[in-house]
Each structure stands twice: as structure tokens, then as C-alpha cells.
C-alpha positions as CSV (number, residue, x, y, z in Angstrom):
1,X,46.2,121.8,143.3
2,X,47.2,123.3,140.0
3,X,50.8,123.4,141.0
4,X,50.9,119.6,141.6
5,X,49.6,119.1,138.0
6,X,52.1,121.5,136.6
7,X,55.0,119.7,138.4
8,X,53.8,116.3,137.1
9,X,53.5,117.8,133.6
10,X,57.1,119.2,133.8
11,X,58.4,115.8,135.0
12,X,56.6,114.0,132.2
13,X,58.0,116.4,129.6
14,X,61.5,116.1,131.1
15,X,61.2,112.3,131.0
16,X,60.1,112.4,127.4
17,X,63.0,114.6,126.5
18,X,65.5,112.3,128.3
19,X,64.1,109.3,126.4
20,X,64.4,111.2,123.1
21,X,68.0,112.1,123.9
22,X,68.9,108.5,124.8
23,X,67.3,107.3,121.6
24,X,69.3,109.8,119.6
25,X,72.5,108.7,121.2
26,X,71.7,105.1,120.8
27,X,70.7,105.7,117.1
28,X,74.0,107.5,116.6
29,X,76.0,104.7,118.1
30,X,74.3,102.2,115.8
31,X,75.3,104.4,112.8
32,X,79.0,103.8,113.2
33,X,81.1,101.7,110.9
34,X,84.0,99.9,112.6
35,X,83.7,102.2,115.6
36,X,83.9,105.4,113.5
37,X,81.1,107.9,113.3
38,X,79.6,108.2,109.8
39,X,79.3,111.8,108.4
40,X,75.7,111.1,107.5
41,X,75.0,110.6,111.2
42,X,76.8,113.9,112.0
43,X,74.9,115.7,109.3
44,X,71.6,114.3,110.5
45,X,72.3,115.4,114.1
46,X,73.5,118.9,113.1
47,X,70.4,119.4,111.0
48,X,68.6,120.1,114.3
49,X,70.6,123.3,114.2
50,X,69.6,124.2,110.6
51,X,67.7,127.4,111.5
52,X,70.7,128.8,113.5
53,X,73.2,127.7,110.8
54,X,71.1,129.2,108.0
55,X,69.9,132.4,109.6
56,X,72.2,132.9,112.6
57,X,69.3,133.1,115.0
58,X,67.9,132.1,117.4
59,X,71.0,131.3,119.4
60,X,70.9,127.6,120.5
61,X,70.7,127.2,124.3
62,X,71.5,124.1,126.4
63,X,68.4,121.9,126.4
64,X,67.3,122.9,123.0
65,X,67.0,120.2,120.2
66,X,70.1,121.7,118.6
67,X,72.2,121.5,121.7
68,X,70.9,118.1,122.6
69,X,72.1,117.0,119.2
70,X,75.6,118.6,119.7
71,X,75.8,117.0,123.2
72,X,74.8,113.7,121.7
73,X,77.6,113.9,119.1
74,X,80.1,114.8,121.8
75,X,79.0,111.7,123.8
76,X,79.5,109.5,120.8
77,X,82.9,111.1,120.0
78,X,84.1,110.6,123.6
79,X,84.1,106.8,123.2
80,X,87.4,106.8,121.3
81,X,90.0,108.9,119.6
82,X,88.9,107.5,116.3
83,X,85.4,108.7,116.9
84,X,86.6,112.2,117.9
85,X,88.8,112.4,114.8
86,X,85.9,111.2,112.7
87,X,83.5,113.8,114.2
88,X,86.2,116.4,113.6
89,X,86.5,115.4,109.9
90,X,82.7,115.4,109.4
91,X,82.3,118.8,111.0
92,X,85.2,120.2,108.9
93,X,83.4,118.8,105.8
94,X,80.2,120.6,106.8
95,X,82.2,123.8,107.3
96,X,83.8,123.5,103.9
97,X,80.4,122.8,102.3
98,X,78.6,125.6,104.0
99,X,81.4,128.2,104.0
100,X,79.1,131.2,104.4
101,X,77.8,129.6,107.5
102,X,81.1,128.3,108.8
103,X,81.1,130.7,111.8
104,X,77.6,129.5,112.9
105,X,78.7,125.9,112.8
106,X,81.9,126.6,114.7
107,X,80.1,128.4,117.5
108,X,77.7,125.5,118.2
109,X,79.7,123.9,121.0
110,X,80.2,127.2,122.9
111,X,76.5,128.0,122.7
112,X,75.7,124.5,124.0
113,X,78.2,124.8,126.8
114,X,80.5,122.0,125.8
115,X,84.0,121.5,124.3
116,X,84.5,119.0,121.6
117,X,88.2,118.7,122.4
118,X,89.2,120.4,119.2
119,X,88.7,123.8,117.5
120,X,86.1,124.0,114.7
121,X,88.4,126.0,112.4
122,X,89.1,125.3,108.7
123,X,92.8,125.0,109.7
124,X,92.3,122.2,112.2
125,X,94.1,119.0,111.3
126,X,91.7,116.3,112.5
127,X,94.5,113.7,112.4
128,X,96.2,115.6,115.3
129,X,93.0,115.6,117.5
130,X,93.6,113.6,120.6
131,X,91.2,111.9,122.9
132,X,90.2,115.0,124.8
133,X,90.5,113.1,128.1
134,X,89.2,109.8,126.9
């Protein structure tokens, strides 16, 4: 009898997580100007990874709030080439601002099991980023 309650509890938690993720993505899409992602949106999403970026631990894992935020940004960026280039520029700005933590920022997609379609490297020219399969 306890197992049935546990399964219902897990389903309920997963449902809540899915709703939060959808809300984050929807909120992110509403924070675009002319179809381009605003850096304030990117910064707000990446703030879910602040502990990892600041201290280098714990490593983010798929399904964590940090990875959910990174996946959400990737979903928004996949809408258009302009969005992907904008995301690239915003992330490069974060890397430049938080130079001591640049490596942590650049490893987020790998930890979260996704590819943003460009390298998070200070030498990346975001103007050359393509649609990544858009």
C-alpha cells in the first residue's frame, strides 16, 4: 500500500517539475525583444547554477534546477538563428564578467547533457554561430 502512495507522490512531484519548466520556458520566451533573447533573461536563468559557478560544486546533473534552466535556454535559442546568436553573446558576456569562473560556465551544457550549437569559449565569434539544426 505504501508503494502506491510513493508512486503517486513521485508522479505529482514530476508533474510539478514539468509545470515549473514550462513556466520558465514561457517566461523566457516572453522576455525577448524583437525575437532576440535579452541578456537579463539569460542571467536570471543561469543564476540557478550560481552555486556551481561560484564554488565549482556540486556538479549540475540533468533534472537539477541548474540543468533545467540551461535546457530551457537552449529551447528558446533553438527557435531562430538570431536567438542562438543572442544566447551566445549573453553567455560570452557572463564569461567575460566572471572570468575566474569562466570554465564553470563553459562546462554547463556538457554537465546537462546538451549542446548549445556553439563553443562556450572566449574566442567564439557569436556572429558566426549558425542555427545548430534549426
